[in-house]
N, C-alpha and C positions, 0 to 999 in steps of 0.2 A: 445236181444231186440225183442219185438214182431214186425214182419214186417209190420203189419197194422199201428202201432204207428209211425214207421219210415216213411211210405208213407204219413201219415197225416202231419207229421212235414215238410217233403219236400214240400208238396203241400202248406202248410201255408207260408213257406218262399218265395216260388215262387209268391204267391198272393201278399205278402207284397212288394216284389220287383217290381211287375208290377204296384202296386198302388202308389209307392213312387213318380214317376214323376208327376202323377196327383195331389197328395197332395201338392207337391212343387209348382205346378202351381196355385193352388187355395188358398194356405195360403198367407196372407198379413200381413205385419208388423202393429202392433198396433200403431196408430197415437197418438202423445202426445196431451193432452187436450189443446184447444185454451186458450191463455192467452193474455190479461185479459178477463175473462168471465163475469165480472160485473164492476161497477164503481170502480175507484181507489181513495182512500182517501189520501190527504196530510194533516197531522196533524201539526198544528202550535201552539207553546206554548205561544203566545202573542195575544192580542185582535185585532179585525179588525181595519185596518188603521195603525197598527204598521209596522215597517220596514220589519220584516220577513214575515208578512202577505202580504204585497205588492209584495214582491219577489215571494212568493208562487202563488199568483193570476196571476202574470205576466207570469209564465211558465205553469200554469194549462191549459189554453185554447189551446195553441199549442201542449202540451203533449196529451191532449184529442184527438185532430185531428190525431196525430201520432199513438195513441193506438187504435182508433176506439171505445172508451168507454168514458163516462163522467169521468172527474177528479174533485173531490169535495174537496174544502179547508174546513177543520174542525178545528176551533179555540178552543183550550183548555188551556187558560192562567193560569199561576200560577207557583210559585217556580222558577222564572227566566227561564221559558221554560222547566224545567225538568219534569213537569207533562206530557206534550205531548211527550217528548223524552222517558219517561218510557213506555208510551202507545205504542209507535212505537216499542220499544225493546221487548215488550211482545206480539205484534200482531202475529197471527198465520194464517191469512187468505190469505197471499201472495198478498194482494191488498191494503196494508197500507204502506205508507212511510212518511217521515217527512221533513220539512224544518226547520233547526236549526241554532243557532248562535254558535260562538266560544266555549263558556263555556259548552254548552250541549255536545259537541263532544270532549272535551279535559279535562277540569279540574273539572268537576262536582263531581267526586268521591273524588278528592283530597281536595276540599273545604269542603265537608261534607261526611264522611265515611258512613253515614246512607242513602245516595242517593241509591235508590233501583235498579239502573242499573249501569253497568260499560261501558263507551263509547267504550273502546278498545275491549271489549269482546262481548257486546250485540248488537252493531250497525254495519251495513255494509256500508262503504262509497259508495256513488253513484257519486257525483260530487260537487266540490267547485264551486258554482254558481257565486258569486260576492264578491268583497272586497272593502274596503275603509280605508284609513288612518284616524287617528284622528287629530284634530286640537287643539293645546294647546292655550287656550283662557283665557283672563283676563279682568277685568273691563276696561272701556274706560279711566279711570283716572289712570291706573296702571303706575308705574314709569318706566322710560327708553324709549329711542327712538329706541332701537335695542334689539334683543333677548339676546345678551350678557349683556347689561345694565340691562335688566329685571332680568336675572338670578343672577346677582351680588346683586341686591336688595333683591331677594328671599333668597339668602344665608345669607345675613346680617340680614334678618328678622327671620331666624330660625323657631322655632315652633310658632311664633306669627302670621304667616300666616296660612291659611287653604285652602283646596281644596275640591270641591264638586264632587260627583259621583251619579249615579242612583242606588247605593246599594253596599253592601259588596260583594266582589268576582266578580264584573263586570270587563270588560276589562278596563274601565276607572279607576277603583280602582287599579287593579293589575298593569296596565300600568304606572300609576303615581308612584307607589312604585318602579317599575323598573327604571323609569326616575330619581327618587330621588337617587338611588344608583349610577347612572351614572353622576350626576351633583352636588352632595353634597348639595342639598336643603332639607329642612325638614318641609314642611307644614303638618298640621294635617288633617286627613281625616274626612269629614263631609258627611255622606250618606243622600240622599234625595229619595223620592218616584220615581222620574224619571228625565230625562234631562231637561224638561221644568222648573221644580222647581230649578234645578241647575242654569239654565240661569237667572231666576228671582233673585236668591240669589247673583249671580255675579253682576247683574245690580244694585242691592241694596247695594252692598259692604259687604255682609256677608261672602263671600269667595273670595279669591284672584286669583284663577286659577282653571282650569278644562280641562280635555281632552274630547272633544265633537265631534260627527259626523259632518263633514263639512256641510252637508245639513241643520243641525239645527243651527250651529254657524254662517255661512257666512251671512245670512240675517241680523242678529243682528250686525255683524261687519260692514256691508255696511251701516247700518242705524246709525252708530256712537255710538251704545250702548255698544259694546264690542270691545276689541282689539285682533288681531291675533298675537301670538308670534311665532308660527311655526307649520309645519305639521310633523307628526311622520312618515316620510319616508325619504329615503336617497336622494331623488330628489323631485322636485315640482310635485304635483299631478294634472293630467288633470281635476280633479273634481273642484279644486280651484287653478288654475294656478297663480293667482295673489299673493298667499301667499307663502313665502319661506319655505323650510323645516328647521327643527332644525339643520340638518347637514350644510345646506347652511348658517344658522345664526351663525355657529361656536361654538355651545354649546354642540353638540354631534358628535360622529363619528360612522357611520354605524347603527344608531338607526332606527329600522323598527318595527312598531306596527300597526296592522290593525284589524278592525272588519270585520267579514265576515258572509255570509249565505251559507249554504250547504245543499244538499239533502242526506238523509241516509235512509236505510231500516233496518228491523230486521235482525240480524245476521243469523237467521234460514231460511231466504228467499233463494230459490235455486240460485246458482251462475249464471246460464244462464239468469235468470230474472234480477238479479242485473246488470249484464253486459249489457243487452239490455237497461235498464233504464239509465245506465251511459252514453251510447252512445247517446241516445235520448236527455237527459237533457243537456249534453254538447253541442250538435249540436244546440238545441233550444236557449240556452243562447247566442250563438255566432251569431245568425241571426241578421241582421241589425235592424229589428223591435224590438226585445227583447232588444238588446244592447242599443238602443236609450231610451226605456222605463226605463231600469235600471239606465242609466246615469242620466235621469231626476229625479230619486228617490235618487240620490247621491251615485251610485255604479259604479265601474269599473267591467266589465265582466271578469270572469276567465274561466268558462266552462271547467274544468279539467276532466281527467279520474278518475276512482275510486282510482287508485294508487296515482294519484296526490293529491287527498284529504287525503288519508291515510298518505302520507308523511307530509302534513301540520299538520295533527292531532298529529303525533308523535313529530314533531319539536316543536310545540307550547305547547304541554303537558310538554315537558322537560323544555322549557324556563320559562313558567309561573308557572309551578309546582315548579321550583327552587325558584321563588320569594315568592310563598305561604309558602314554608317551611322556608325560611330565615326570612320572616316577621311574621310568625305565624298567617297567615290569616285563619279565619274560617267563613263559611257562617252562617248567623243568623238563 
């Protein structure tokens, strides 16, 4: 080897070694970009004033304070909330989440294979925010002085009775079909545009029973226009403690059916962001201020982890999916 080349190489290595400590001292790790860097959107698949909308707006303000950015509720009603859920599933900006109901996060694809998203694949659970049992309700003139007497009359009536729901595939629909299998009653399903129309139909005697949110049914019951048969929980609910559960009434055993609202993100959102949102939303839901507001809206606070919501999604998909398959229920 040419000695001149050897000396140059040796000199180069020496210089590199001398500079290495200086480079190590001046090099700094690249900081992760701040998040959120702009307003966060909460998509809701129902109009303003609806139950999911009220839940979203209740958590939006404290979430905005925690994140240091505006949190905007964006209503995109339609298809039982699935239009907004699909928009969340397809969001790529890392600043879009959704507040959804049971069906959007569990049985949407089972009810209609053409649904453009799959809850288990395309949505990341954030937190189960709030839950509520349903209240089995009948006209004020319904027969029987107890739940057992009412169910005896319902069994004797067979398919001459009917029940109302706010639509095919809703929890009120699938829940009633599940209740039918457990109690041997057989009323015919009559779908309506919404629960207010169901209530009017019951008051008018067009349908004989319905599963309704306690917040909607209880004022009509207290006014003497409707009759409470039982709550779809294993024990009395603090939301309507004056009404017994169906288990307490002796007509079911272990029957538990709830409606719920939960927050979810696109499955592609980075896991650390989902984890941060999960912690914040759960903590916010459990604060006394938010807990009181949700209770006034007819909700019991859950405030679970993302894994807690994932477990609820899996369990309810299996339970209600079995009813859908057994009864051949398809969304309209």
